[in-house]
mmCIF file of the N, C-alpha and C atoms, coordinates in Angstrom:
data_MODEL
# 
_entry.id   MODEL 
# 
loop_
_atom_site.group_PDB 
_atom_site.id 
_atom_site.type_symbol 
_atom_site.label_atom_id 
_atom_site.label_alt_id 
_atom_site.label_comp_id 
_atom_site.label_asym_id 
_atom_site.label_entity_id 
_atom_site.label_seq_id 
_atom_site.pdbx_PDB_ins_code 
_atom_site.Cartn_x 
_atom_site.Cartn_y 
_atom_site.Cartn_z 
_atom_site.occupancy 
_atom_site.B_iso_or_equiv 
_atom_site.pdbx_formal_charge 
_atom_site.auth_seq_id 
_atom_site.auth_comp_id 
_atom_site.auth_asym_id 
_atom_site.auth_atom_id 
_atom_site.pdbx_PDB_model_num 
ATOM 1   N N  . MET A 1 1  ? -94.617  124.621 7.668   1.00 0.00 ? 1  MET A N  1 
ATOM 2   C CA . MET A 1 1  ? -95.181  124.126 6.430   1.00 0.00 ? 1  MET A CA 1 
ATOM 3   C C  . MET A 1 1  ? -94.588  124.907 5.260   1.00 0.00 ? 1  MET A C  1 
ATOM 4   N N  . GLY A 1 2  ? -94.146  124.197 4.242   1.00 0.00 ? 2  GLY A N  1 
ATOM 5   C CA . GLY A 1 2  ? -93.510  124.826 3.090   1.00 0.00 ? 2  GLY A CA 1 
ATOM 6   C C  . GLY A 1 2  ? -94.517  125.374 2.097   1.00 0.00 ? 2  GLY A C  1 
ATOM 7   N N  . ARG A 1 3  ? -94.015  126.182 1.195   1.00 0.00 ? 3  ARG A N  1 
ATOM 8   C CA . ARG A 1 3  ? -94.869  126.752 0.160   1.00 0.00 ? 3  ARG A CA 1 
ATOM 9   C C  . ARG A 1 3  ? -95.136  125.722 -0.927  1.00 0.00 ? 3  ARG A C  1 
ATOM 10  N N  . THR A 1 4  ? -96.315  125.818 -1.511  1.00 0.00 ? 4  THR A N  1 
ATOM 11  C CA . THR A 1 4  ? -96.679  124.942 -2.599  1.00 0.00 ? 4  THR A CA 1 
ATOM 12  C C  . THR A 1 4  ? -97.469  125.729 -3.628  1.00 0.00 ? 4  THR A C  1 
ATOM 13  N N  . CYS A 1 5  ? -97.063  125.649 -4.871  1.00 0.00 ? 5  CYS A N  1 
ATOM 14  C CA . CYS A 1 5  ? -97.815  126.291 -5.941  1.00 0.00 ? 5  CYS A CA 1 
ATOM 15  C C  . CYS A 1 5  ? -98.972  125.373 -6.307  1.00 0.00 ? 5  CYS A C  1 
ATOM 16  N N  . ARG A 1 6  ? -100.186 125.907 -6.191  1.00 0.00 ? 6  ARG A N  1 
ATOM 17  C CA . ARG A 1 6  ? -101.379 125.114 -6.475  1.00 0.00 ? 6  ARG A CA 1 
ATOM 18  C C  . ARG A 1 6  ? -101.976 125.446 -7.836  1.00 0.00 ? 6  ARG A C  1 
ATOM 19  N N  . ASN A 1 7  ? -101.225 126.169 -8.668  1.00 0.00 ? 7  ASN A N  1 
ATOM 20  C CA . ASN A 1 7  ? -101.617 126.547 -10.028 1.00 0.00 ? 7  ASN A CA 1 
ATOM 21  C C  . ASN A 1 7  ? -102.859 127.428 -10.086 1.00 0.00 ? 7  ASN A C  1 
ATOM 22  N N  . ILE A 1 8  ? -103.229 128.063 -8.994  1.00 0.00 ? 8  ILE A N  1 
ATOM 23  C CA . ILE A 1 8  ? -104.306 129.042 -9.007  1.00 0.00 ? 8  ILE A CA 1 
ATOM 24  C C  . ILE A 1 8  ? -103.809 130.309 -9.698  1.00 0.00 ? 8  ILE A C  1 
ATOM 25  N N  . CYS A 1 9  ? -102.520 130.568 -9.587  1.00 0.00 ? 9  CYS A N  1 
ATOM 26  C CA . CYS A 1 9  ? -101.927 131.791 -10.134 1.00 0.00 ? 9  CYS A CA 1 
ATOM 27  C C  . CYS A 1 9  ? -102.002 131.842 -11.654 1.00 0.00 ? 9  CYS A C  1 
ATOM 28  N N  . LEU A 1 10 ? -102.176 130.725 -12.330 1.00 0.00 ? 10 LEU A N  1 
ATOM 29  C CA . LEU A 1 10 ? -102.230 130.724 -13.785 1.00 0.00 ? 10 LEU A CA 1 
ATOM 30  C C  . LEU A 1 10 ? -103.430 131.496 -14.311 1.00 0.00 ? 10 LEU A C  1 
ATOM 31  N N  . ARG A 1 11 ? -104.487 131.626 -13.514 1.00 0.00 ? 11 ARG A N  1 
ATOM 32  C CA . ARG A 1 11 ? -105.651 132.425 -13.911 1.00 0.00 ? 11 ARG A CA 1 
ATOM 33  C C  . ARG A 1 11 ? -105.332 133.912 -13.938 1.00 0.00 ? 11 ARG A C  1 
ATOM 34  N N  . TYR A 1 12 ? -104.345 134.329 -13.158 1.00 0.00 ? 12 TYR A N  1 
ATOM 35  C CA . TYR A 1 12 ? -103.971 135.732 -13.043 1.00 0.00 ? 12 TYR A CA 1 
ATOM 36  C C  . TYR A 1 12 ? -102.696 136.065 -13.798 1.00 0.00 ? 12 TYR A C  1 
ATOM 37  N N  . GLN A 1 13 ? -102.233 135.166 -14.638 1.00 0.00 ? 13 GLN A N  1 
ATOM 38  C CA . GLN A 1 13 ? -100.994 135.379 -15.370 1.00 0.00 ? 13 GLN A CA 1 
ATOM 39  C C  . GLN A 1 13 ? -101.151 136.552 -16.329 1.00 0.00 ? 13 GLN A C  1 
ATOM 40  N N  . ALA A 1 14 ? -100.123 137.398 -16.384 1.00 0.00 ? 14 ALA A N  1 
ATOM 41  C CA . ALA A 1 14 ? -100.156 138.603 -17.214 1.00 0.00 ? 14 ALA A CA 1 
ATOM 42  C C  . ALA A 1 14 ? -99.855  138.281 -18.667 1.00 0.00 ? 14 ALA A C  1 
ATOM 43  N N  . ASP A 1 15 ? -100.327 139.139 -19.544 1.00 0.00 ? 15 ASP A N  1 
ATOM 44  C CA . ASP A 1 15 ? -100.061 139.001 -20.970 1.00 0.00 ? 15 ASP A CA 1 
ATOM 45  C C  . ASP A 1 15 ? -98.592  139.291 -21.253 1.00 0.00 ? 15 ASP A C  1 
ATOM 46  N N  . PRO A 1 16 ? -98.015  138.661 -22.273 1.00 0.00 ? 16 PRO A N  1 
ATOM 47  C CA . PRO A 1 16 ? -96.608  138.901 -22.589 1.00 0.00 ? 16 PRO A CA 1 
ATOM 48  C C  . PRO A 1 16 ? -96.370  140.323 -23.108 1.00 0.00 ? 16 PRO A C  1 
ATOM 49  N N  . VAL A 1 17 ? -95.357  140.963 -22.558 1.00 0.00 ? 17 VAL A N  1 
ATOM 50  C CA . VAL A 1 17 ? -94.896  142.285 -22.992 1.00 0.00 ? 17 VAL A CA 1 
ATOM 51  C C  . VAL A 1 17 ? -93.377  142.289 -22.901 1.00 0.00 ? 17 VAL A C  1 
ATOM 52  N N  . PRO A 1 18 ? -92.712  143.290 -23.490 1.00 0.00 ? 18 PRO A N  1 
ATOM 53  C CA . PRO A 1 18 ? -91.249  143.353 -23.352 1.00 0.00 ? 18 PRO A CA 1 
ATOM 54  C C  . PRO A 1 18 ? -90.841  143.424 -21.878 1.00 0.00 ? 18 PRO A C  1 
ATOM 55  N N  . ASN A 1 19 ? -89.769  142.731 -21.527 1.00 0.00 ? 19 ASN A N  1 
ATOM 56  C CA . ASN A 1 19 ? -89.333  142.632 -20.136 1.00 0.00 ? 19 ASN A CA 1 
ATOM 57  C C  . ASN A 1 19 ? -89.011  143.974 -19.501 1.00 0.00 ? 19 ASN A C  1 
ATOM 58  N N  . LYS A 1 20 ? -88.581  144.951 -20.294 1.00 0.00 ? 20 LYS A N  1 
ATOM 59  C CA . LYS A 1 20 ? -88.185  146.234 -19.739 1.00 0.00 ? 20 LYS A CA 1 
ATOM 60  C C  . LYS A 1 20 ? -89.338  146.968 -19.063 1.00 0.00 ? 20 LYS A C  1 
ATOM 61  N N  . ILE A 1 21 ? -90.554  146.789 -19.571 1.00 0.00 ? 21 ILE A N  1 
ATOM 62  C CA . ILE A 1 21 ? -91.654  147.590 -19.050 1.00 0.00 ? 21 ILE A CA 1 
ATOM 63  C C  . ILE A 1 21 ? -92.637  146.811 -18.180 1.00 0.00 ? 21 ILE A C  1 
ATOM 64  N N  . ARG A 1 22 ? -92.352  145.577 -17.875 1.00 0.00 ? 22 ARG A N  1 
ATOM 65  C CA . ARG A 1 22 ? -93.290  144.771 -17.069 1.00 0.00 ? 22 ARG A CA 1 
ATOM 66  C C  . ARG A 1 22 ? -93.615  145.430 -15.731 1.00 0.00 ? 22 ARG A C  1 
ATOM 67  N N  . TYR A 1 23 ? -92.587  145.859 -15.009 1.00 0.00 ? 23 TYR A N  1 
ATOM 68  C CA . TYR A 1 23 ? -92.804  146.451 -13.696 1.00 0.00 ? 23 TYR A CA 1 
ATOM 69  C C  . TYR A 1 23 ? -93.399  147.853 -13.817 1.00 0.00 ? 23 TYR A C  1 
ATOM 70  N N  . GLU A 1 24 ? -93.075  148.553 -14.903 1.00 0.00 ? 24 GLU A N  1 
ATOM 71  C CA . GLU A 1 24 ? -93.580  149.910 -15.092 1.00 0.00 ? 24 GLU A CA 1 
ATOM 72  C C  . GLU A 1 24 ? -95.087  149.938 -15.327 1.00 0.00 ? 24 GLU A C  1 
ATOM 73  N N  . ILE A 1 25 ? -95.636  148.895 -15.943 1.00 0.00 ? 25 ILE A N  1 
ATOM 74  C CA . ILE A 1 25 ? -97.073  148.878 -16.201 1.00 0.00 ? 25 ILE A CA 1 
ATOM 75  C C  . ILE A 1 25 ? -97.859  148.186 -15.088 1.00 0.00 ? 25 ILE A C  1 
ATOM 76  N N  . GLY A 1 26 ? -97.169  147.814 -14.015 1.00 0.00 ? 26 GLY A N  1 
ATOM 77  C CA . GLY A 1 26 ? -97.860  147.292 -12.843 1.00 0.00 ? 26 GLY A CA 1 
ATOM 78  C C  . GLY A 1 26 ? -97.881  145.792 -12.671 1.00 0.00 ? 26 GLY A C  1 
ATOM 79  N N  . GLN A 1 27 ? -97.172  145.059 -13.507 1.00 0.00 ? 27 GLN A N  1 
ATOM 80  C CA . GLN A 1 27 ? -97.122  143.614 -13.324 1.00 0.00 ? 27 GLN A CA 1 
ATOM 81  C C  . GLN A 1 27 ? -96.179  143.278 -12.175 1.00 0.00 ? 27 GLN A C  1 
ATOM 82  N N  . LYS A 1 28 ? -96.482  142.191 -11.473 1.00 0.00 ? 28 LYS A N  1 
ATOM 83  C CA . LYS A 1 28 ? -95.666  141.750 -10.348 1.00 0.00 ? 28 LYS A CA 1 
ATOM 84  C C  . LYS A 1 28 ? -95.266  140.305 -10.570 1.00 0.00 ? 28 LYS A C  1 
ATOM 85  N N  . ARG A 1 29 ? -94.087  139.927 -10.059 1.00 0.00 ? 29 ARG A N  1 
ATOM 86  C CA . ARG A 1 29 ? -93.568  138.576 -10.284 1.00 0.00 ? 29 ARG A CA 1 
ATOM 87  C C  . ARG A 1 29 ? -93.538  137.777 -8.993  1.00 0.00 ? 29 ARG A C  1 
ATOM 88  N N  . CYS A 1 30 ? -94.027  136.563 -9.076  1.00 0.00 ? 30 CYS A N  1 
ATOM 89  C CA . CYS A 1 30 ? -93.893  135.619 -7.970  1.00 0.00 ? 30 CYS A CA 1 
ATOM 90  C C  . CYS A 1 30 ? -92.634  134.808 -8.233  1.00 0.00 ? 30 CYS A C  1 
ATOM 91  N N  . THR A 1 31 ? -91.663  134.901 -7.348  1.00 0.00 ? 31 THR A N  1 
ATOM 92  C CA . THR A 1 31 ? -90.410  134.186 -7.561  1.00 0.00 ? 31 THR A CA 1 
ATOM 93  C C  . THR A 1 31 ? -90.566  132.686 -7.335  1.00 0.00 ? 31 THR A C  1 
ATOM 94  N N  . PHE A 1 32 ? -91.529  132.297 -6.526  1.00 0.00 ? 32 PHE A N  1 
ATOM 95  C CA . PHE A 1 32 ? -91.727  130.869 -6.262  1.00 0.00 ? 32 PHE A CA 1 
ATOM 96  C C  . PHE A 1 32 ? -92.430  130.190 -7.437  1.00 0.00 ? 32 PHE A C  1 
ATOM 97  N N  . CYS A 1 33 ? -93.514  130.792 -7.938  1.00 0.00 ? 33 CYS A N  1 
ATOM 98  C CA . CYS A 1 33 ? -94.255  130.221 -9.058  1.00 0.00 ? 33 CYS A CA 1 
ATOM 99  C C  . CYS A 1 33 ? -93.572  130.497 -10.396 1.00 0.00 ? 33 CYS A C  1 
ATOM 100 N N  . GLY A 1 34 ? -92.802  131.601 -10.465 1.00 0.00 ? 34 GLY A N  1 
ATOM 101 C CA . GLY A 1 34 ? -92.054  131.916 -11.667 1.00 0.00 ? 34 GLY A CA 1 
ATOM 102 C C  . GLY A 1 34 ? -92.863  132.581 -12.758 1.00 0.00 ? 34 GLY A C  1 
ATOM 103 N N  . ILE A 1 35 ? -93.950  133.289 -12.412 1.00 0.00 ? 35 ILE A N  1 
ATOM 104 C CA . ILE A 1 35 ? -94.745  133.962 -13.432 1.00 0.00 ? 35 ILE A CA 1 
ATOM 105 C C  . ILE A 1 35 ? -95.011  135.406 -13.030 1.00 0.00 ? 35 ILE A C  1 
ATOM 106 N N  . PHE A 1 36 ? -95.329  136.222 -14.033 1.00 0.00 ? 36 PHE A N  1 
ATOM 107 C CA . PHE A 1 36 ? -95.762  137.587 -13.792 1.00 0.00 ? 36 PHE A CA 1 
ATOM 108 C C  . PHE A 1 36 ? -97.271  137.584 -13.654 1.00 0.00 ? 36 PHE A C  1 
ATOM 109 N N  . MET A 1 37 ? -97.784  138.409 -12.738 1.00 0.00 ? 37 MET A N  1 
ATOM 110 C CA . MET A 1 37 ? -99.224  138.476 -12.491 1.00 0.00 ? 37 MET A CA 1 
ATOM 111 C C  . MET A 1 37 ? -99.741  139.887 -12.676 1.00 0.00 ? 37 MET A C  1 
ATOM 112 N N  . LYS A 1 38 ? -101.039 139.974 -12.910 1.00 0.00 ? 38 LYS A N  1 
ATOM 113 C CA . LYS A 1 38 ? -101.705 141.256 -12.988 1.00 0.00 ? 38 LYS A CA 1 
ATOM 114 C C  . LYS A 1 38 ? -102.830 141.265 -11.955 1.00 0.00 ? 38 LYS A C  1 
ATOM 115 N N  . ASP A 1 39 ? -103.241 142.421 -11.531 1.00 0.00 ? 39 ASP A N  1 
ATOM 116 C CA . ASP A 1 39 ? -104.355 142.578 -10.598 1.00 0.00 ? 39 ASP A CA 1 
ATOM 117 C C  . ASP A 1 39 ? -104.155 141.797 -9.297  1.00 0.00 ? 39 ASP A C  1 
ATOM 118 N N  . CYS A 1 40 ? -102.992 141.954 -8.678  1.00 0.00 ? 40 CYS A N  1 
ATOM 119 C CA . CYS A 1 40 ? -102.700 141.243 -7.435  1.00 0.00 ? 40 CYS A CA 1 
ATOM 120 C C  . CYS A 1 40 ? -102.310 142.225 -6.337  1.00 0.00 ? 40 CYS A C  1 
ATOM 121 N N  . ASP A 1 41 ? -102.378 141.754 -5.107  1.00 0.00 ? 41 ASP A N  1 
ATOM 122 C CA . ASP A 1 41 ? -101.930 142.535 -3.967  1.00 0.00 ? 41 ASP A CA 1 
ATOM 123 C C  . ASP A 1 41 ? -100.422 142.339 -3.804  1.00 0.00 ? 41 ASP A C  1 
ATOM 124 N N  . THR A 1 42 ? -99.954  142.325 -2.581  1.00 0.00 ? 42 THR A N  1 
ATOM 125 C CA . THR A 1 42 ? -98.528  142.178 -2.336  1.00 0.00 ? 42 THR A CA 1 
ATOM 126 C C  . THR A 1 42 ? -98.100  140.722 -2.205  1.00 0.00 ? 42 THR A C  1 
ATOM 127 N N  . ARG A 1 43 ? -99.045  139.816 -2.113  1.00 0.00 ? 43 ARG A N  1 
ATOM 128 C CA . ARG A 1 43 ? -98.722  138.394 -1.978  1.00 0.00 ? 43 ARG A CA 1 
ATOM 129 C C  . ARG A 1 43 ? -99.354  137.579 -3.092  1.00 0.00 ? 43 ARG A C  1 
ATOM 130 N N  . CYS A 1 44 ? -98.708  136.469 -3.426  1.00 0.00 ? 44 CYS A N  1 
ATOM 131 C CA . CYS A 1 44 ? -99.205  135.560 -4.454  1.00 0.00 ? 44 CYS A CA 1 
ATOM 132 C C  . CYS A 1 44 ? -100.485 134.892 -3.956  1.00 0.00 ? 44 CYS A C  1 
ATOM 133 N N  . ILE A 1 45 ? -101.411 134.695 -4.853  1.00 0.00 ? 45 ILE A N  1 
ATOM 134 C CA . ILE A 1 45 ? -102.702 134.136 -4.495  1.00 0.00 ? 45 ILE A CA 1 
ATOM 135 C C  . ILE A 1 45 ? -102.604 132.661 -4.107  1.00 0.00 ? 45 ILE A C  1 
ATOM 136 N N  . CYS A 1 46 ? -101.722 131.916 -4.753  1.00 0.00 ? 46 CYS A N  1 
ATOM 137 C CA . CYS A 1 46 ? -101.695 130.477 -4.487  1.00 0.00 ? 46 CYS A CA 1 
ATOM 138 C C  . CYS A 1 46 ? -100.651 130.041 -3.468  1.00 0.00 ? 46 CYS A C  1 
ATOM 139 N N  . CYS A 1 47 ? -99.483  130.698 -3.424  1.00 0.00 ? 47 CYS A N  1 
ATOM 140 C CA . CYS A 1 47 ? -98.449  130.221 -2.505  1.00 0.00 ? 47 CYS A CA 1 
ATOM 141 C C  . CYS A 1 47 ? -98.149  131.203 -1.375  1.00 0.00 ? 47 CYS A C  1 
ATOM 142 N N  . LYS A 1 48 ? -98.772  132.382 -1.411  1.00 0.00 ? 48 LYS A N  1 
ATOM 143 C CA . LYS A 1 48 ? -98.641  133.405 -0.363  1.00 0.00 ? 48 LYS A CA 1 
ATOM 144 C C  . LYS A 1 48 ? -97.234  133.976 -0.238  1.00 0.00 ? 48 LYS A C  1 
ATOM 145 N N  . ALA A 1 49 ? -96.414  133.856 -1.282  1.00 0.00 ? 49 ALA A N  1 
ATOM 146 C CA . ALA A 1 49 ? -95.083  134.459 -1.282  1.00 0.00 ? 49 ALA A CA 1 
ATOM 147 C C  . ALA A 1 49 ? -95.216  135.953 -1.598  1.00 0.00 ? 49 ALA A C  1 
ATOM 148 N N  . VAL A 1 50 ? -94.270  136.752 -1.126  1.00 0.00 ? 50 VAL A N  1 
ATOM 149 C CA . VAL A 1 50 ? -94.273  138.182 -1.412  1.00 0.00 ? 50 VAL A CA 1 
ATOM 150 C C  . VAL A 1 50 ? -93.897  138.384 -2.881  1.00 0.00 ? 50 VAL A C  1 
ATOM 151 N N  . LEU A 1 51 ? -94.675  139.191 -3.595  1.00 0.00 ? 51 LEU A N  1 
ATOM 152 C CA . LEU A 1 51 ? -94.434  139.440 -5.007  1.00 0.00 ? 51 LEU A CA 1 
ATOM 153 C C  . LEU A 1 51 ? -93.366  140.508 -5.193  1.00 0.00 ? 51 LEU A C  1 
ATOM 154 N N  . ARG A 1 52 ? -92.550  140.352 -6.215  1.00 0.00 ? 52 ARG A N  1 
ATOM 155 C CA . ARG A 1 52 ? -91.512  141.324 -6.528  1.00 0.00 ? 52 ARG A CA 1 
ATOM 156 C C  . ARG A 1 52 ? -92.132  142.438 -7.364  1.00 0.00 ? 52 ARG A C  1 
ATOM 157 N N  . THR A 1 53 ? -91.902  143.682 -6.963  1.00 0.00 ? 53 THR A N  1 
ATOM 158 C CA . THR A 1 53 ? -92.454  144.835 -7.673  1.00 0.00 ? 53 THR A CA 1 
ATOM 159 C C  . THR A 1 53 ? -91.402  145.654 -8.394  1.00 0.00 ? 53 THR A C  1 
ATOM 160 N N  . LYS A 1 54 ? -90.136  145.310 -8.207  1.00 0.00 ? 54 LYS A N  1 
ATOM 161 C CA . LYS A 1 54 ? -89.038  146.033 -8.848  1.00 0.00 ? 54 LYS A CA 1 
ATOM 162 C C  . LYS A 1 54 ? -88.111  145.015 -9.496  1.00 0.00 ? 54 LYS A C  1 
ATOM 163 N N  . PRO A 1 55 ? -87.450  145.396 -10.584 1.00 0.00 ? 55 PRO A N  1 
ATOM 164 C CA . PRO A 1 55 ? -86.498  144.468 -11.204 1.00 0.00 ? 55 PRO A CA 1 
ATOM 165 C C  . PRO A 1 55 ? -85.287  144.235 -10.303 1.00 0.00 ? 55 PRO A C  1 
ATOM 166 N N  . ARG A 1 56 ? -84.660  143.076 -10.437 1.00 0.00 ? 56 ARG A N  1 
ATOM 167 C CA . ARG A 1 56 ? -83.499  142.766 -9.608  1.00 0.00 ? 56 ARG A CA 1 
ATOM 168 C C  . ARG A 1 56 ? -82.306  143.616 -9.981  1.00 0.00 ? 56 ARG A C  1 
ATOM 169 N N  . SER A 1 57 ? -82.106  143.837 -11.260 1.00 0.00 ? 57 SER A N  1 
ATOM 170 C CA . SER A 1 57 ? -80.966  144.633 -11.709 1.00 0.00 ? 57 SER A CA 1 
ATOM 171 C C  . SER A 1 57 ? -81.435  146.026 -12.072 1.00 0.00 ? 57 SER A C  1 
ATOM 172 N N  . LYS A 1 58 ? -80.648  147.004 -11.677 1.00 0.00 ? 58 LYS A N  1 
ATOM 173 C CA . LYS A 1 58 ? -80.982  148.380 -12.003 1.00 0.00 ? 58 LYS A CA 1 
ATOM 174 C C  . LYS A 1 58 ? -79.963  148.890 -13.016 1.00 0.00 ? 58 LYS A C  1 
ATOM 175 N N  . LYS A 1 59 ? -80.148  148.514 -14.259 1.00 0.00 ? 59 LYS A N  1 
ATOM 176 C CA . LYS A 1 59 ? -79.218  148.903 -15.307 1.00 0.00 ? 59 LYS A CA 1 
ATOM 177 C C  . LYS A 1 59 ? -79.496  150.334 -15.714 1.00 0.00 ? 59 LYS A C  1 
ATOM 178 N N  . LYS A 1 60 ? -78.443  151.127 -15.767 1.00 0.00 ? 60 LYS A N  1 
ATOM 179 C CA . LYS A 1 60 ? -78.585  152.506 -16.222 1.00 0.00 ? 60 LYS A CA 1 
ATOM 180 C C  . LYS A 1 60 ? -78.337  152.564 -17.713 1.00 0.00 ? 60 LYS A C  1 
ATOM 181 N N  . GLU A 1 61 ? -79.214  153.234 -18.416 1.00 0.00 ? 61 GLU A N  1 
ATOM 182 C CA . GLU A 1 61 ? -79.104  153.305 -19.870 1.00 0.00 ? 61 GLU A CA 1 
ATOM 183 C C  . GLU A 1 61 ? -78.364  154.533 -20.299 1.00 0.00 ? 61 GLU A C  1 
# 
């Protein structure tokens, strides 16, 4: 059975902040639903996908 976004995750959507600090303040991203969440475990509430906790690119400043 495939994943399906049931829009439950929209209740847990995080407030907008600069992209650089999203992961530093504890927000997590669901790659399937395409949103950042707050107050979540390791899996998305609606589609059960594993949430990303680190940025994809590690740019050195």
